[in-house]
Steps between C-alpha positions, in 0.01 A plus 500: 500500500209714640254330741224563249658497156291609208326222300642354184152437367195721546163350396200726480133401484204381705514236769173349628381265766471160351229252620550150375372154598747329738475199264481492118122493492227717344439839672131427505528187714819545696466514879844625605680803360832684545537874490829586333641794303567516127551729209712456190769746587509414874526136412807576292653703779432221759653231286801713432542563877482122554777460239723739687446825309412835651152563378234763586130518422356848455118548499204624697290306747187591691538607862320188608551161650561335165753769392693453825487124445635528143788730618590264775494197263737683258742598784497143625611393158795734501344763274602860562177701569640837574322651193151368579233760552169461687168660400236561768229568245519178285528135581760235430393284202405138543496207261388139525659199335276224359756232432486381139227757427685838514468788738240750616608859566349757741734789434289782353564827685787346693777707657738392231264614219532863642876518438615781272831600340592688820536162670830474328641791703762367739516148364859374459464433128820661382713288732331169417648246261155387395151663518219245445144585404216307326212556267259471786572842646393711194163316506421601857400863424579799282730634765690173522534502122659843530726371777633226276574750218686720752695207631606388149609847420705533818673168458598588144713772648660283772752219504234249618369218281124517448341153530139468378276199534209526255273316746172558315199461732179463299304572825639854494502566125405309198767413241363738239540790733832387662685383187627836376589644838688186621686488168607862543619449856689183410675678209636757749649252745851357514377147604158354430326179624195380315316176490444350151137445577439863603703628197274297268184634675632863483684507164422180319863387513515120508882436536779652708654621177177680405502670837857619445408630154218704660735613782846562360582790735571340842865398548369182671170335421394185685210299356358243734307203353347354812605148581699472170797748501615856533693687226727800540562735212780764542671775315867481400723308269396171653134554427391133464217426748554270801231245581489300827230236565272537803528253787251224531282551808156426630303828484255586771456867410685696230422852612812663639747274318577770245605738777717227656657439150573871463668514841719199430602645164576841653696353784722301249532820290624696804740212576655518153333185361495431132175454302467127565574555872250778516216297342577192710493710814160627397371158452642385831327780692167448325491142625498621864143632465343274236427229763304730738204747502723781624699735288809446726640186669324501842783331689771711361665762723776748472742637757535848350371776725332793335250753603 
């Protein structure tokens, strides 16, 4: 095997510096903070690397201290960063977690928002088994929206499976603006993750079955209903949905759990797991971040060496 084999999974999007209270307390009154790194797609790649899969994150960072910190964090987590670009004219984005109260983004004009379809040149998309993207990226800028369109078109002509997490962020675009575009992108993916709450906000669908009726195109559709359960719908002769209850856990901060779920699910899929195993693996991985203010288990390390 080559010293630096190509990744099985390529995740593309924006990664930012994450500032969060060291304890689960309000941002306004906290005294101690941690500076970490997080972004939907990079979170998925990092969880996959921790689960033993070869995963790369592709994106653009500012040529600044935070960008270098982000890249180092991802490498330390076993993520392949060979396809990360730096921009000396735009900063790395930052966001703050306010535990139990949401997040605050400072990402306008970031290096990632300046990506264009040409960013895809040279990415190992055709050799990947899975390419993962989210509904956050098209909301960053018009050029990023064009980038996602180009990515979807390229994967359609490759053997890779296109994984799409709807990941609607109301701070980036309101539901009335996002609904049609996210529905279109989801319909063009092979595998789609969506939360039942965001599906209701976007499309008015109140049950997993209603989401499937709205999105019949993806071969695999996973509808997550928070702390209750996750349901997989799939094509084929055995088309009955599979539902697996979520694990009971004390929640400190839910942001990032969806990314962990997606990684656990994808790792099981790559391992040949069946529907129940895939959903159970997603729940198991989500639990690792629900009890902390970080998007990734702080104490977890990996022995994989990447560059």
